[in-house]
C-alpha positions as a Python dict, from the first residue, in 0.01 Angstrom:
ca = {
    (1, 'X'): (0, 0, 0),
    (2, 'X'): (287, -255, 80),
    (3, 'X'): (266, -498, 384),
    (4, 'X'): (554, -636, 555),
    (5, 'X'): (545, -1028, 611),
    (6, 'X'): (743, -1226, 833),
    (7, 'X'): (963, -1464, 642),
    (8, 'X'): (870, -1821, 656),
    (9, 'X'): (1012, -2061, 944),
    (10, 'X'): (1284, -2283, 825),
    (11, 'X'): (1184, -2656, 820),
    (12, 'X'): (1483, -2735, 1033),
    (13, 'X'): (1357, -2483, 1308),
    (14, 'X'): (1021, -2625, 1323),
    (15, 'X'): (924, -2787, 1643),
    (16, 'X'): (793, -3119, 1679),
    (17, 'X'): (444, -2965, 1712),
    (18, 'X'): (456, -2817, 1386),
    (19, 'X'): (597, -3109, 1184),
    (20, 'X'): (332, -3278, 956),
    (21, 'X'): (187, -3567, 1173),
    (22, 'X'): (121, -3913, 1071),
    (23, 'X'): (-100, -4055, 1325),
    (24, 'X'): (-19, -4432, 1253),
    (25, 'X'): (368, -4361, 1241),
    (26, 'X'): (340, -4170, 1578),
    (27, 'X'): (162, -4450, 1744),
    (28, 'X'): (417, -4705, 1601),
    (29, 'X'): (689, -4492, 1742),
    (30, 'X'): (528, -4443, 2078),
    (31, 'X'): (446, -4816, 2118),
    (32, 'X'): (817, -4911, 2007),
    (33, 'X'): (970, -4654, 2247),
    (34, 'X'): (728, -4769, 2537),
    (35, 'X'): (811, -5127, 2488),
    (36, 'X'): (1183, -5057, 2549),
    (37, 'X'): (1139, -4830, 2826),
    (38, 'X'): (889, -5060, 3010),
    (39, 'X'): (1122, -5335, 2982),
    (40, 'X'): (1419, -5158, 3070),
    (41, 'X'): (1305, -4972, 3344),
    (42, 'X'): (967, -5134, 3457),
    (43, 'X'): (633, -4954, 3499),
    (44, 'X'): (699, -4732, 3787),
    (45, 'X'): (1042, -4655, 3666),
    (46, 'X'): (916, -4513, 3312),
    (47, 'X'): (758, -4162, 3273),
    (48, 'X'): (572, -4040, 2982),
    (49, 'X'): (796, -3791, 2917),
    (50, 'X'): (1081, -4035, 2889),
    (51, 'X'): (855, -4229, 2628),
    (52, 'X'): (775, -3925, 2419),
    (53, 'X'): (1151, -3832, 2448),
    (54, 'X'): (1259, -4140, 2300),
    (55, 'X'): (981, -4134, 2037),
    (56, 'X'): (1055, -3771, 1943),
    (57, 'X'): (702, -3672, 1970),
    (58, 'X'): (512, -3421, 2180),
    (59, 'X'): (412, -3618, 2534),
    (60, 'X'): (60, -3493, 2482),
    (61, 'X'): (3, -3731, 2213),
    (62, 'X'): (29, -4016, 2477),
    (63, 'X'): (-304, -3903, 2600),
    (64, 'X'): (-426, -3843, 2271),
    (65, 'X'): (-389, -4199, 2141),
    (66, 'X'): (-353, -4399, 2437),
    (67, 'X'): (-541, -4208, 2697),
    (68, 'X'): (-269, -4255, 2978),
    (69, 'X'): (44, -4415, 3079),
    (70, 'X'): (-172, -4715, 3186),
    (71, 'X'): (-333, -4734, 2839),
    (72, 'X'): (-18, -4705, 2673),
    (73, 'X'): (125, -4986, 2883),
    (74, 'X'): (-189, -5207, 2810),
    (75, 'X'): (-149, -5144, 2441),
    (76, 'X'): (247, -5270, 2460),
    (77, 'X'): (123, -5566, 2651),
    (78, 'X'): (-157, -5654, 2411),
    (79, 'X'): (76, -5612, 2121),
    (80, 'X'): (337, -5838, 2265),
    (81, 'X'): (65, -6094, 2333),
    (82, 'X'): (-33, -6080, 1967),
    (83, 'X'): (329, -6131, 1866),
    (84, 'X'): (424, -6395, 2103),
    (85, 'X'): (87, -6601, 2040),
    (86, 'X'): (229, -6708, 1713),
    (87, 'X'): (512, -6882, 1870),
    (88, 'X'): (308, -7163, 2007),
    (89, 'X'): (11, -7276, 1763),
    (90, 'X'): (-143, -7596, 1660),
    (91, 'X'): (160, -7643, 1421),
    (92, 'X'): (411, -7644, 1684),
    (93, 'X'): (500, -8011, 1796),
    (94, 'X'): (676, -8102, 2128),
    (95, 'X'): (999, -8179, 1896),
    (96, 'X'): (982, -7806, 1783),
    (97, 'X'): (923, -7655, 2148),
    (98, 'X'): (1280, -7614, 2271),
    (99, 'X'): (1383, -7445, 1965),
    (100, 'X'): (1075, -7222, 1970),
    (101, 'X'): (1144, -7109, 2327),
    (102, 'X'): (1530, -7079, 2277),
    (103, 'X'): (1443, -6831, 1990),
    (104, 'X'): (1229, -6616, 2203),
    (105, 'X'): (1477, -6609, 2490),
    (106, 'X'): (1776, -6541, 2258),
    (107, 'X'): (1575, -6255, 2048),
    (108, 'X'): (1660, -5892, 2176),
    (109, 'X'): (1586, -5549, 2060),
    (110, 'X'): (1862, -5298, 1999),
    (111, 'X'): (1938, -5262, 2371),
    (112, 'X'): (2002, -5637, 2413),
    (113, 'X'): (1671, -5702, 2589),
    (114, 'X'): (1392, -5955, 2503),
    (115, 'X'): (1119, -5692, 2532),
    (116, 'X'): (834, -5898, 2457),
    (117, 'X'): (923, -6177, 2725),
    (118, 'X'): (1004, -5891, 2977),
    (119, 'X'): (679, -5714, 2953),
    (120, 'X'): (502, -6026, 3081),
    (121, 'X'): (676, -5977, 3397),
    (122, 'X'): (623, -5602, 3444),
    (123, 'X'): (339, -5500, 3690),
    (124, 'X'): (158, -5185, 3587),
    (125, 'X'): (-40, -5136, 3887),
    (126, 'X'): (-344, -5113, 3653),
    (127, 'X'): (-611, -5406, 3676),
    (128, 'X'): (-673, -5419, 3317),
    (129, 'X'): (-346, -5407, 3202),
    (130, 'X'): (-230, -5685, 3456),
    (131, 'X'): (-531, -5907, 3378),
    (132, 'X'): (-435, -5911, 3011),
    (133, 'X'): (-88, -6000, 3132),
    (134, 'X'): (-228, -6297, 3343),
    (135, 'X'): (-482, -6418, 3056),
    (136, 'X'): (-188, -6447, 2833),
    (137, 'X'): (29, -6653, 3064),
    (138, 'X'): (-282, -6880, 3136),
    (139, 'X'): (-307, -6927, 2774),
    (140, 'X'): (37, -7018, 2699),
    (141, 'X'): (34, -7269, 2979),
    (142, 'X'): (-279, -7408, 2839),
    (143, 'X'): (-125, -7450, 2501),
    (144, 'X'): (201, -7593, 2631),
    (145, 'X'): (-1, -7863, 2810),
    (146, 'X'): (-225, -7960, 2509),
    (147, 'X'): (87, -8051, 2342),
    (148, 'X'): (119, -8338, 2561),
    (149, 'X'): (-229, -8453, 2514),
    (150, 'X'): (-322, -8269, 2828),
    (151, 'X'): (-261, -8545, 3082),
    (152, 'X'): (-266, -8531, 3470),
    (153, 'X'): (-15, -8284, 3591),
    (154, 'X'): (49, -8152, 3263),
    (155, 'X'): (-70, -7769, 3312),
    (156, 'X'): (121, -7773, 3627),
    (157, 'X'): (428, -7885, 3459),
    (158, 'X'): (357, -7649, 3171),
    (159, 'X'): (345, -7377, 3395),
    (160, 'X'): (670, -7468, 3557),
    (161, 'X'): (829, -7475, 3197),
    (162, 'X'): (690, -7137, 3149),
    (163, 'X'): (840, -6999, 3489),
    (164, 'X'): (1177, -7134, 3385),
    (165, 'X'): (1177, -6960, 3052),
    (166, 'X'): (1044, -6621, 3214),
    (167, 'X'): (1318, -6671, 3490),
    (168, 'X'): (1601, -6723, 3247),
    (169, 'X'): (1483, -6403, 3073),
    (170, 'X'): (1530, -6209, 3390),
    (171, 'X'): (1878, -6376, 3458),
    (172, 'X'): (1998, -6289, 3124),
    (173, 'X'): (1861, -5928, 3091),
    (174, 'X'): (1884, -5796, 3460),
    (175, 'X'): (2146, -5989, 3654),
    (176, 'X'): (2380, -6091, 3351),
    (177, 'X'): (2451, -6442, 3514),
    (178, 'X'): (2728, -6617, 3286),
    (179, 'X'): (2721, -6837, 3082),
    (180, 'X'): (2352, -6790, 3086),
    (181, 'X'): (2356, -6448, 2972),
    (182, 'X'): (2562, -6512, 2662),
    (183, 'X'): (2417, -6815, 2554),
    (184, 'X'): (2259, -6825, 2223),
    (185, 'X'): (1981, -7004, 2041),
    (186, 'X'): (2162, -7310, 1983),
    (187, 'X'): (2320, -7328, 2313),
    (188, 'X'): (1980, -7297, 2486),
    (189, 'X'): (1816, -7556, 2312),
    (190, 'X'): (2004, -7835, 2485),
    (191, 'X'): (1896, -7775, 2851),
    (192, 'X'): (1554, -7676, 2721),
    (193, 'X'): (1509, -8024, 2555),
    (194, 'X'): (1617, -8174, 2879),
    (195, 'X'): (1380, -8002, 3077),
    (196, 'X'): (1068, -8045, 2842),
    (197, 'X'): (1145, -8415, 2783),
    (198, 'X'): (1126, -8447, 3160),
    (199, 'X'): (822, -8233, 3251),
    (200, 'X'): (612, -8256, 2915),
    (201, 'X'): (651, -8607, 2790),
    (202, 'X'): (407, -8707, 2500),
    (203, 'X'): (106, -8897, 2637),
    (204, 'X'): (86, -9261, 2574),
    (205, 'X'): (-1, -9298, 2203),
    (206, 'X'): (89, -8950, 2114),
    (207, 'X'): (417, -8928, 1923),
    (208, 'X'): (678, -8682, 2019),
    (209, 'X'): (634, -8505, 1669),
    (210, 'X'): (252, -8503, 1667),
}
């Protein structure tokens, strides 16, 4: 007895749900898309459907891998913290600092946005995610202050340097203030050198390159 069977669905016609899934690749694509969306539009201006559409995955996978929009934001922020944590280490000296900061300010993704720095400015409305953000800002301040030997007022001055750097990020990405918005890495180094020399001078007995 013969039986009729439905012809196989062409690969090109299969939906995203039917495509073979790689969990690590899917999570990576979701994180990349979410970083760009959150940096571009802010937390409240981004929807999970926006993120899923840019990542070209089913929106339900956000709940599967990150539990919620808040969980995805926290994962993006944690990733940015991990990546930025390498920029100010024990090996970075005061002499290196202006170029290190300028490089972060000038770095951008395909949208021309310094997504890692912008994420530090985006409030999620989620207590856990915002606590991560505050912790990394405090950690960066302490690292900056330590480069001077941790003298009096060094932490406050370090936070002013950090605030200036984040303010530059906003003016470059959101306002487009020229010539700041178009300044490259080497152009940013000069004013940053003056700022850091004034606010974070090496402590007595501590060389500039130490």
